[in-house]
NUPA-118103 format. One line per 4 residues: number of its first residue (from 1); their letters; for each residue z, x, y of C-alpha. Coordinates in steps of 0.2 Angstrom, whole numbers, plus 5000, padded with zeros to 4 digits. Layout:
! NUPA-118103
NUM = A = Z,X,Y  ...
***
This chain:
! NUPA-118103
1 = MFSD = 5554,5932,5315  5560,5915,5307  5577,5909,5307  5585,5901,5291
5 = LELQ = 5582,5884,5299  5564,5888,5303  5561,5894,5285  5569,5878,5279
9 = RLRD = 5557,5868,5289  5542,5877,5283  5548,5873,5265  5551,5855,5268
13 = PNEV = 5536,5844,5261  5540,5831,5274  5538,5843,5289  5525,5836,5301
17 = RAQE = 5525,5849,5315  5522,5865,5305  5510,5871,5319  5525,5874,5330
21 = LLGA = 5530,5889,5319  5514,5895,5310  5498,5901,5319  5497,5911,5336
25 = HPMQ = 5510,5907,5349  5510,5915,5366  5528,5919,5371  5540,5931,5378
29 = QDGV = 5552,5942,5368  5565,5953,5376  5556,5951,5392  5539,5956,5385
33 = DGVR = 5524,5945,5385  5514,5944,5369  5510,5933,5354  5519,5929,5338
37 = FAVW = 5507,5928,5324  5513,5919,5308  5504,5914,5292  5508,5907,5274
41 = APNA = 5502,5919,5260  5515,5920,5247  5504,5929,5234  5498,5943,5246
45 = LRVS = 5504,5961,5244  5501,5965,5262  5496,5955,5278  5491,5961,5295
49 = VVGS = 5484,5953,5310  5468,5961,5317  5458,5957,5332  5451,5962,5349
53 = FNDW = 5467,5969,5354  5468,5983,5340  5450,5986,5336  5451,5975,5320
57 = DGRR = 5462,5989,5312  5473,5982,5299  5485,5997,5300  5490,5993,5317
61 = HPLS = 5500,5977,5316  5507,5973,5299  5517,5957,5297  5534,5955,5289
65 = NQQG = 5536,5944,5274  5550,5931,5273  5548,5921,5257  5529,5920,5258
69 = FWSA = 5528,5917,5277  5522,5932,5286  5525,5935,5305  5525,5948,5319
73 = FVPG = 5527,5948,5337  5512,5958,5345  5516,5963,5364  5502,5963,5377
77 = VGRG = 5491,5951,5368  5486,5936,5379  5477,5919,5378  5459,5921,5373
81 = ALYK = 5461,5936,5362  5451,5935,5345  5460,5938,5329  5460,5936,5310
85 = FELE = 5472,5940,5296  5468,5955,5284  5476,5952,5267  5478,5962,5251
89 = DREG = 5479,5952,5235  5493,5955,5222  5482,5969,5214  5480,5977,5231
93 = HLLP = 5461,5972,5233  5456,5969,5251  5451,5951,5254  5438,5946,5267
97 = LRAD = 5446,5943,5284  5453,5926,5285  5453,5914,5300  5470,5907,5305
101 = PYAF = 5472,5890,5296  5483,5884,5310  5472,5891,5324  5471,5880,5340
105 = AAEL = 5454,5887,5345  5440,5897,5337  5424,5906,5341  5407,5897,5342
109 = RPQT = 5398,5897,5325  5391,5908,5317  5406,5918,5323  5422,5914,5314
113 = ASVV = 5437,5922,5322  5452,5912,5328  5456,5912,5347  5474,5914,5354
117 = SGLP = 5477,5897,5362  5494,5889,5364  5499,5872,5358  5493,5858,5370
121 = TKRA = 5507,5849,5379  5512,5833,5371  5503,5817,5377  5512,5800,5375
125 = LPAE = 5500,5786,5371  5499,5774,5386  5508,5758,5384  5493,5747,5386
129 = RAAA = 5484,5757,5373  5497,5752,5360  5493,5733,5363  5475,5737,5362
133 = NRRD = 5477,5744,5344  5486,5729,5337  5480,5719,5322  5478,5704,5333
137 = APIS = 5468,5713,5347  5449,5713,5349  5444,5730,5341  5425,5734,5343
141 = VYEV = 5422,5753,5339  5407,5763,5345  5405,5777,5333  5398,5793,5340
145 = HAQS = 5392,5810,5334  5396,5820,5350  5383,5834,5348  5368,5821,5346
149 = WRKG = 5373,5807,5357  5365,5816,5372  5360,5834,5373  5369,5845,5386
153 = RDGG = 5361,5850,5403  5355,5866,5395  5347,5857,5380  5361,5862,5368
157 = FPTW = 5378,5855,5364  5385,5844,5378  5401,5850,5385  5417,5839,5385
161 = EELA = 5415,5837,5404  5397,5831,5402  5403,5819,5389  5418,5813,5399
165 = NSLP = 5406,5809,5414  5395,5798,5404  5400,5792,5386  5416,5782,5391
169 = AYAA = 5408,5773,5405  5393,5769,5394  5403,5762,5380  5415,5753,5391
173 = GLGF = 5400,5745,5400  5394,5738,5384  5411,5730,5380  5417,5741,5366
177 = THIE = 5436,5744,5365  5436,5760,5356  5425,5776,5354  5426,5785,5337
181 = LLPI = 5420,5803,5336  5414,5810,5320  5424,5825,5316  5426,5837,5331
185 = SEHP = 5438,5849,5322  5430,5866,5320  5418,5868,5306  5405,5881,5301
189 = FDGS = 5390,5871,5297  5381,5859,5309  5373,5849,5295  5389,5843,5288
193 = WGYQ = 5391,5833,5304  5409,5840,5305  5414,5833,5288  5416,5851,5280
197 = TLGL = 5430,5856,5292  5440,5872,5292  5449,5871,5308  5461,5856,5306
201 = FAPS = 5470,5860,5322  5455,5867,5333  5443,5856,5344  5426,5863,5341
205 = RRFG = 5420,5877,5352  5403,5868,5352  5409,5858,5367  5417,5871,5377
209 = DPEQ = 5435,5877,5379  5447,5866,5368  5457,5862,5384  5443,5852,5390
213 = FGLF = 5444,5840,5376  5459,5833,5385  5448,5828,5400  5438,5817,5388
217 = VQAC = 5453,5809,5380  5459,5805,5398  5442,5798,5403  5442,5786,5388
221 = HDHG = 5459,5780,5393  5454,5778,5411  5439,5767,5406  5451,5756,5396
225 = LGLL = 5445,5763,5379  5454,5770,5364  5449,5785,5356  5448,5788,5337
229 = LDWV = 5445,5804,5328  5437,5806,5311  5450,5816,5301  5445,5825,5284
233 = PAHF = 5460,5829,5272  5450,5826,5256  5441,5843,5254  5436,5859,5263
237 = PTDA = 5421,5871,5262  5423,5888,5253  5417,5899,5266  5424,5917,5264
241 = HGLA = 5434,5916,5281  5442,5900,5276  5455,5892,5265  5448,5895,5248
245 = RFDG = 5458,5907,5238  5466,5912,5254  5478,5925,5248  5468,5929,5232
249 = TALY = 5475,5914,5223  5471,5895,5223  5484,5892,5237  5477,5877,5247
253 = EYAD = 5467,5870,5233  5470,5865,5215  5468,5880,5203  5459,5870,5189
257 = PREG = 5441,5866,5195  5443,5849,5186  5455,5845,5200  5451,5857,5214
261 = FHRD = 5432,5857,5215  5422,5842,5223  5406,5840,5213  5397,5829,5226
265 = WNTA = 5400,5841,5241  5402,5858,5233  5419,5859,5242  5437,5863,5237
269 = IPNF = 5450,5849,5235  5467,5852,5243  5482,5853,5231  5490,5837,5238
273 = GRDE = 5506,5840,5228  5510,5857,5235  5524,5856,5248  5516,5868,5260
277 = VRSF = 5499,5860,5259  5506,5843,5261  5515,5849,5277  5499,5857,5283
281 = LSSS = 5489,5841,5281  5502,5829,5288  5505,5841,5303  5486,5841,5307
285 = ALYW = 5486,5822,5307  5501,5820,5319  5495,5835,5330  5479,5826,5336
289 = VERW = 5489,5810,5340  5504,5818,5347  5497,5833,5356  5480,5826,5362
293 = GVDG = 5485,5808,5365  5471,5800,5354  5474,5782,5349  5472,5786,5330
297 = LRVD = 5463,5793,5315  5449,5787,5304  5453,5795,5287  5437,5800,5278
301 = AVAS = 5433,5799,5259  5450,5791,5255  5443,5784,5238  5439,5802,5233
305 = MLYR = 5458,5806,5236  5465,5791,5226  5456,5794,5209  5456,5810,5199
309 = DYSR = 5441,5805,5190  5431,5801,5206  5413,5806,5203  5418,5815,5187
313 = PAGE = 5411,5811,5169  5423,5808,5155  5432,5824,5149  5430,5833,5166
317 = WVPN = 5445,5827,5175  5464,5829,5172  5475,5814,5171  5491,5812,5181
321 = HQGG = 5508,5815,5173  5508,5797,5168  5491,5798,5159  5482,5788,5173
325 = RENL = 5467,5791,5184  5476,5789,5200  5480,5805,5211  5499,5801,5213
329 = EAIA = 5501,5817,5225  5487,5811,5236  5493,5793,5237  5511,5800,5241
333 = LLKH = 5503,5811,5255  5493,5796,5263  5509,5786,5263  5518,5800,5271
337 = VNEA = 5505,5803,5284  5504,5785,5289  5523,5783,5290  5524,5799,5301
341 = VGRE = 5510,5794,5313  5518,5777,5314  5536,5784,5317  5531,5798,5329
345 = APGS = 5517,5790,5338  5521,5771,5339  5506,5761,5344  5493,5772,5337
349 = MTVA = 5482,5767,5322  5475,5774,5306  5459,5768,5297  5454,5771,5280
353 = EEST = 5436,5774,5274  5440,5767,5256  5426,5760,5245  5435,5754,5230
357 = SFAG = 5446,5739,5226  5462,5749,5227  5476,5737,5231  5486,5737,5247
361 = VSQP = 5476,5751,5257  5481,5742,5274  5498,5735,5268  5514,5743,5274
365 = TYAG = 5522,5757,5263  5538,5747,5262  5528,5733,5253  5520,5745,5241
369 = GLGF = 5504,5749,5251  5496,5765,5258  5501,5761,5276  5484,5761,5285
373 = HFKW = 5482,5749,5299  5464,5745,5294  5451,5748,5280  5433,5749,5281
377 = NMGW = 5425,5734,5272  5411,5743,5262  5408,5729,5250  5404,5717,5265
381 = MNDT = 5392,5730,5272  5383,5734,5256  5381,5715,5252  5375,5709,5269
385 = LRYI = 5363,5723,5271  5355,5719,5254  5353,5701,5260  5346,5705,5277
389 = HEDP = 5333,5717,5269  5326,5702,5259  5311,5693,5265  5317,5676,5272
393 = VHRR = 5307,5667,5259  5318,5675,5245  5335,5674,5254  5340,5657,5246
397 = FHHH = 5341,5667,5229  5354,5679,5237  5364,5667,5247  5380,5673,5239
401 = LMSF = 5378,5690,5247  5383,5684,5264  5397,5673,5258  5406,5683,5245
405 = GLVY = 5415,5694,5257  5425,5679,5262  5433,5678,5244  5443,5694,5248
409 = AFSE = 5441,5695,5267  5460,5693,5270  5466,5704,5256  5466,5719,5268
413 = NFML = 5465,5721,5287  5446,5724,5287  5434,5733,5299  5416,5729,5297
417 = PISH = 5406,5746,5298  5388,5749,5301  5391,5768,5302  5381,5784,5302
421 = DEVV = 5380,5784,5283  5369,5768,5284  5355,5776,5295  5352,5793,5286
425 = HGKG = 5345,5800,5270  5330,5788,5269  5340,5772,5272  5331,5769,5288
429 = SLLD = 5339,5763,5304  5347,5746,5305  5331,5739,5313  5320,5747,5300
433 = KMPG = 5329,5738,5286  5323,5721,5293  5308,5713,5285  5293,5705,5294
437 = DEWQ = 5283,5710,5309  5291,5717,5325  5296,5700,5332  5304,5695,5316
441 = QFAN = 5313,5712,5314  5321,5711,5331  5325,5693,5328  5333,5697,5311
445 = LRAY = 5343,5711,5319  5350,5700,5333  5354,5686,5320  5363,5699,5309
449 = LGFM = 5373,5707,5324  5378,5689,5328  5384,5686,5310  5394,5702,5311
453 = WGHP = 5402,5698,5327  5406,5680,5322  5413,5686,5305  5432,5690,5303
457 = GKKL = 5436,5708,5304  5436,5722,5317  5418,5729,5322  5411,5746,5321
461 = LFMG = 5393,5751,5326  5385,5768,5325  5377,5775,5341  5359,5770,5343
465 = QEWG = 5361,5754,5334  5367,5745,5349  5349,5744,5355  5341,5744,5337
469 = QRGE = 5335,5762,5336  5319,5764,5328  5319,5778,5315  5334,5787,5307
473 = WNHE = 5347,5796,5316  5343,5815,5318  5359,5825,5320  5349,5840,5327
477 = AGLP = 5342,5829,5342  5348,5818,5355  5346,5799,5353  5329,5792,5357
481 = WHQL = 5334,5784,5374  5316,5782,5379  5316,5767,5366  5326,5757,5379
485 = DHTP = 5310,5756,5390  5303,5744,5376  5309,5726,5381  5315,5721,5363
489 = HAGV = 5327,5736,5362  5334,5733,5379  5337,5715,5374  5347,5720,5359
493 = RKLV = 5358,5731,5370  5361,5716,5381  5365,5706,5366  5378,5718,5360
497 = ADLN = 5386,5719,5377  5387,5700,5377  5394,5699,5359  5407,5711,5364
501 = HLYR = 5412,5702,5379  5413,5685,5370  5423,5693,5356  5435,5700,5368
505 = SESA = 5437,5685,5379  5438,5672,5366  5454,5674,5356  5447,5663,5342
509 = LHRL = 5435,5677,5338  5449,5690,5336  5467,5685,5336  5467,5680,5317
513 = DCEA = 5453,5692,5312  5464,5697,5297  5472,5680,5293  5464,5666,5282
517 = TGFE = 5471,5653,5294  5458,5659,5307  5443,5654,5296  5435,5639,5289
521 = WRVL = 5418,5636,5281  5408,5621,5288  5391,5625,5279  5392,5636,5264
525 = HDEQ = 5380,5630,5251  5364,5627,5261  5354,5640,5250  5338,5631,5253
529 = QSVF = 5338,5633,5272  5348,5649,5272  5360,5642,5285  5379,5646,5286
533 = AWLR = 5392,5639,5298  5410,5642,5300  5424,5639,5312  5435,5653,5319
537 = RDGQ = 5452,5648,5326  5466,5658,5336  5480,5647,5329  5484,5641,5347
541 = GGEM = 5471,5628,5348  5456,5638,5352  5440,5636,5341  5423,5644,5340
545 = LVVC = 5409,5637,5329  5397,5650,5322  5380,5645,5315  5367,5656,5307
549 = NFTP = 5349,5652,5302  5342,5666,5292  5324,5659,5291  5310,5660,5304
553 = VPRH = 5310,5641,5304  5318,5631,5319  5328,5617,5313  5330,5602,5324
557 = GYRI = 5344,5589,5321  5354,5600,5310  5371,5591,5307  5387,5600,5305
561 = QVEG = 5404,5591,5301  5415,5595,5316  5425,5584,5328  5424,5584,5347
565 = SWRE = 5413,5591,5360  5405,5608,5360  5395,5620,5371  5383,5634,5367
569 = RLNT = 5391,5650,5372  5379,5663,5365  5362,5661,5357  5354,5677,5349
573 = DSEH = 5337,5669,5351  5339,5668,5370  5325,5675,5381  5337,5687,5389
577 = YGGS = 5338,5696,5372  5319,5695,5368  5320,5678,5358  5310,5663,5358
581 = NIGN = 5323,5653,5369  5325,5639,5357  5342,5632,5358  5354,5618,5364
585 = GPQA = 5355,5622,5383  5371,5622,5393  5375,5604,5392  5390,5598,5381
589 = LHAD = 5386,5592,5364  5396,5578,5357  5400,5575,5338  5395,5558,5333
593 = HGQL = 5407,5551,5319  5412,5569,5314  5394,5575,5314  5387,5587,5327
597 = SLTL = 5368,5588,5329  5361,5605,5333  5345,5613,5336  5345,5630,5326
601 = PPLA = 5333,5643,5332  5323,5654,5320  5332,5669,5314  5346,5667,5325
605 = TLFL = 5365,5665,5327  5374,5652,5338  5391,5653,5345  5398,5636,5352
609 = SR = 5416,5634,5359  5425,5617,5359
***
């Protein structure tokens, strides 16, 4: 079934469209309609395709072997047919039926068969989207777990059509520029939130037919939103129908458990150095961008890929061939993926969830970096959440936690994440982390969000936090939308919308997000009063002054060293957001001999433009 040229492509570690050859492809051969099935299983003694079209009988449609790639054309099979592969290992033992690693659709769990569905048509990224994904563009991401944002009309999973009719309009109305979905590729266990995926080419059946996913992508673009997908190449679950020991050997994973077993998640680690596995993963990455037209990928658990000793005690990991701890094969794969996505889908973006100080994550590969466009700033997130959790009377002893991020803020192209990981497993919601009575909790939250939106770096907020959700996120239930009936929650949502619109409209707040020239401290060492102030600049004359007061004490006549005249643009203590409405009013404020006198509201952040 494969020509010599096709076999050469399948052997090429740099191949990024292996799904065009492997998997199930409806086609016509010699005037007969049917499906070509193809799978990689080099150590199998026999491979057959079984399904609804042959009574799941492995004797009916054996596949032919070409250098470890098995294939056959089966006439009369059409779209929607269920199928799996039946394999005998090299000793002749029958293995559990395997789902197709390259399947473009699958059954709804707990069923596990693959479904014949052709490749989606290629979708070019709209030109205006490329501009919106740039390093100097305002990027504010609304992170969403699709199945628990809102329940469907029947109380179960929402369909892609239901999501398309509500989610993009909601996010766009709040001023977000992008939606990021937790993994929507097919996965067997709901409780993994999609992070233990086995269907790296299949939109989950939980939300309906895969073809409907295209409706959601288009709805995002129609509302001026980009769409990012969580993509998980770092590990996969060991379910019997999946990739683990696929042909009776460690095929997709490292054979040595010191390399191939992830202790934290009880999952398998892909053999990043194997040519066919490298092609499998990089083909999946490009597939979502090229075939579904999404704006980019947020790559999960990058730190676990970079280090061979990640979460492993001494003596239980294997050094690289140079004797070091870095996983050189994974590093090469990440560079390759980022280069391929950048080359084949220009204007798209990749974002790394990387929690260490590995150098050059968001630097170009030609400069020695990994080639991601942005990196999550986990250090900023951990430090600032520790600070804001402190009672205001103690914050003067932890002042450095809010400022330390600026020491390294421009070493990478950073995104500031308050993600799903911060509102589960006993951590409490963002609002629940705040000290004090209810009024102070909401004021602290509003001040913190103002600090975040005024800070250099792109923004990311997990669903529910845009109104200060009370209580942890529950992936089995829809969001508690009824909380918006409580005025303080509604006030927080108004604030997030206004922060987004200010961030997008004022180039001083976004154009130099990743450049040191766009930031200058004005008040850094006022530990006793827990006040911070800084200037944001766009490099073209635009300036924004951001001032934070992290105590519940109003401060009148607070002097900041700046020149010129200023006007208050946003005050997180405004009555519109549920605050006490202390501030500086709409009038122009004039610096006197380089000193601007301000009224600082309690537990609040101010934005003033020149």
